[in-house]
C-alpha positions in Angstrom: 92.0 78.4 99.3 94.6 80.1 101.4 93.0 82.9 103.5 95.5 85.2 105.2 94.0 87.6 107.7 95.5 91.1 108.0 92.8 92.3 110.4 89.7 90.8 111.9 87.7 92.3 109.0 90.1 92.1 106.1 91.9 89.0 104.7 93.8 88.4 101.5 94.2 85.3 99.4 95.9 84.0 96.2 93.5 83.4 93.3 90.2 81.8 94.4 87.8 79.6 92.3 84.0 79.9 92.1 83.8 76.6 94.1 85.5 78.4 97.0 82.8 81.0 97.4 80.4 79.0 99.6 83.2 78.3 102.0 84.2 81.9 102.0 80.7 82.8 102.9 80.6 80.1 105.6 83.8 81.5 107.1 82.0 84.8 107.8 83.0 87.0 105.0 80.3 89.3 103.5 82.2 90.5 100.5 85.0 89.6 98.0 87.3 92.0 96.2 89.0 90.9 93.0 92.2 92.8 92.5 93.2 90.9 89.3 92.6 92.3 85.8 90.7 89.9 83.5 93.7 90.0 81.1 95.7 88.0 83.6 93.4 85.1 84.1 91.4 82.5 82.1 87.8 83.4 81.2 86.3 81.1 83.9 87.9 83.4 86.6 86.9 86.8 85.0 85.2 89.3 87.2 81.8 88.7 85.5 81.9 85.0 86.3 83.2 85.5 89.8 80.6 88.2 90.5 77.7 85.9 89.5 79.1 83.1 91.6 79.8 85.4 94.6 76.3 86.9 94.5 74.7 83.4 94.2 76.6 82.5 97.4 75.3 85.6 99.1 78.5 87.7 98.9 78.9 91.2 97.7 81.5 91.4 94.9 83.8 94.3 94.0 86.2 94.4 91.1 89.2 96.6 91.5 91.8 95.4 89.0 95.4 96.3 90.0 97.9 95.9 87.2 101.2 94.5 88.6 103.7 97.4 89.0 101.1 100.0 88.1 99.1 100.5 91.3 97.2 103.8 91.3 95.7 106.0 93.9 92.4 105.3 92.2 92.9 101.6 93.1 93.6 102.7 96.7 90.5 104.8 97.0 88.3 102.1 95.3 89.6 99.5 97.7 88.9 101.7 100.7 85.4 102.4 99.3 84.7 98.7 98.7 85.9 97.8 102.3 83.6 100.5 103.7 80.6 99.5 101.5 80.9 95.8 102.5 80.0 96.6 106.1 81.7 93.4 107.4 84.6 91.0 106.8 86.1 91.2 103.3 88.3 88.7 101.4 90.5 90.3 98.7 92.3 88.2 96.2 94.8 88.5 93.4 97.6 86.2 92.1 99.4 85.9 95.4 97.7 88.3 97.8 100.5 90.9 97.6 98.6 93.5 95.6 95.6 93.1 98.0 98.0 93.8 100.9 99.5 96.8 99.2 96.2 98.5 98.4 95.0 97.7 102.0 98.1 99.3 103.5 97.9 102.4 101.3 94.2 102.8 102.0 94.9 102.7 105.8 97.9 105.1 105.9 97.3 107.5 108.7 94.7 105.2 110.3 97.1 102.4 111.3 100.7 102.9 112.2 103.1 102.6 109.3 105.1 99.9 111.1 101.9 97.8 111.5 100.9 98.4 107.8 104.3 96.8 106.9 104.6 94.2 109.6 101.1 92.7 109.5 101.4 91.6 105.8 105.0 90.5 106.5 103.6 87.8 108.7 102.2 86.2 105.6 105.3 86.8 103.4 104.3 90.1 101.8 107.2 92.5 101.9 105.9 96.1 101.9 108.9 97.9 103.3 109.4 99.6 99.9 106.1 101.4 100.5 107.3 103.0 103.8 107.9 106.5 102.4 104.6 106.5 100.5 102.7 105.3 103.6 104.3 108.0 105.7 103.5 110.7 103.1 99.9 109.6 102.8 99.6 109.5 106.6 100.6 113.2 106.7 98.2 114.2 104.0 95.3 111.9 104.9 
């Protein structure tokens, strides 16, 4: 498990396993967001299995599948809603953590400076510079 904090209440990770969930709970997280579509992963990592294991560990679980290269505004609003509903620290995961970083940045456009939305994930190797114009546009309309 490779947890990469973006804020004190939001972290991203590459794919986790059901066996990681007790440690995620022990680390202070209250919820997990799965940003991987089931079609990408083996059945033992599908949302239904992960949800059962997360809930058994005392974590809330949200599935918000983001298809690589096909991120939608619905994904952004669902991620923001899941973060809000969690009411505490959230760990979001996908294949590498990049999609989780992207939806986080887009969900916080206008709330956090665009440079920070790009630079914070960059500390963990996630390059979001290509989102700059979209982040700025959302900040103006949000």
